[in-house]
C-alpha positions as CSV (number, residue, x, y, z in Angstrom):
1,N,10.2,25.0,-6.7
2,G,11.5,22.2,-9.2
3,M,9.8,18.7,-9.1
4,Q,11.2,16.0,-6.8
5,H,11.4,12.4,-7.9
6,V,10.8,10.0,-5.3
7,M,11.8,6.2,-6.4
8,G,11.8,2.9,-4.8
9,T,8.9,0.3,-3.6
10,V,6.0,0.8,-2.3
11,S,5.8,-0.1,1.7
12,A,2.3,2.1,2.3
13,I,-0.3,3.3,0.6
14,T,-3.6,5.2,1.7
15,P,-6.1,7.0,0.1
16,S,-4.0,10.3,1.3
17,N,-0.5,9.4,0.9
18,I,2.0,6.8,-0.4
19,T,5.1,5.7,1.5
20,V,8.3,4.5,-1.2
21,K,11.2,2.9,0.6
22,A,14.3,3.7,-1.4
23,T,16.9,1.7,-2.5
24,D,19.2,3.2,0.3
25,G,16.6,2.1,2.6
26,S,15.3,5.2,3.5
27,T,11.3,5.4,3.6
28,Q,10.2,8.8,2.2
29,T,6.0,9.7,2.5
30,V,4.2,11.6,-0.2
31,L,1.0,13.4,0.0
32,L,-1.6,12.7,-3.1
33,S,-4.3,15.3,-4.2
34,S,-7.0,15.3,-6.2
35,D,-4.8,16.1,-9.0
36,T,-2.3,13.1,-9.1
37,K,-2.0,11.1,-12.1
38,Y,-1.4,7.8,-11.8
39,L,0.6,5.3,-14.5
40,K,1.2,1.9,-15.5
41,G,3.9,2.4,-18.7
42,T,1.6,4.4,-20.7
43,Q,-1.8,3.8,-19.2
44,V,-3.6,5.6,-17.1
45,I,-4.5,3.7,-13.6
46,A,-6.1,4.5,-10.3
47,A,-4.5,4.8,-6.8
48,K,-6.1,1.9,-5.8
49,D,-4.5,-0.2,-8.7
50,I,-0.9,0.5,-7.1
51,K,0.1,-2.5,-4.5
52,V,2.9,-2.2,-1.8
53,G,5.6,-3.9,-3.3
54,E,5.6,-2.5,-6.9
55,H,8.3,0.1,-8.0
56,V,7.4,3.1,-8.5
57,V,8.8,6.7,-9.8
58,I,7.2,9.8,-8.2
59,H,7.2,13.6,-9.5
60,A,6.3,15.6,-6.7
61,T,6.1,19.2,-6.0
62,K,7.6,20.5,-2.6
63,K,5.8,23.0,0.0
64,G,7.7,23.7,2.7
65,D,9.0,19.8,3.7
66,Q,6.1,18.2,2.3
67,L,6.0,16.2,-0.7
68,T,2.9,16.2,-3.1
69,A,2.6,13.7,-5.7
70,A,1.9,14.7,-9.6
71,E,2.3,12.0,-10.9
72,V,3.0,8.7,-10.1
73,K,4.4,5.9,-12.3
74,V,4.3,2.5,-11.6
75,G,6.8,0.1,-13.0
76,A,9.3,2.3,-14.3
77,M,12.3,1.3,-12.2
78,K,13.1,-2.3,-13.2
79,M,16.4,-3.0,-11.8
80,N,16.5,-6.9,-12.5
81,G,15.5,-6.0,-16.3
82,M,17.8,-3.9,-16.7
83,S,20.9,-5.7,-15.6
84,G,19.4,-8.3,-17.9
85,D,19.0,-6.6,-20.9
86,M,22.8,-4.9,-20.6
87,G,23.8,-8.9,-20.2
88,S,22.0,-10.0,-22.8
89,M,23.6,-7.2,-25.3
90,K,26.9,-8.1,-23.9
91,M,26.3,-11.6,-25.3
92,D,25.1,-10.6,-28.7
93,T,28.5,-8.3,-29.5
94,N,30.3,-11.3,-28.2
95,S,28.7,-14.0,-30.3
96,G,28.3,-11.1,-33.4
97,A,32.0,-10.6,-32.8
98,A,33.3,-14.7,-32.7
99,A,30.8,-15.4,-35.7
100,P,32.3,-14.1,-38.7
101,K,35.0,-16.9,-39.6
């Protein structure tokens, strides 16, 4: 009865469910309930604010083989931003190491 995590890009959203395409190419449909919470960063949003193509992380509960979303977080998975930050960190350490002469 633990939480399941579904991460990926929204490929479809209806009032009753959200379909997410994972980075491995698989898709998963998760039911939305009246208890589902929606967040963009720390800001509470509505289901209608979520757009196809946005990155989401869904915390879902599993009943049988059906997932129901407890929380949908938008924009939590920015792959480009992460690698960009890591790239700039490396550059900083290099320039920092080279600077004291």
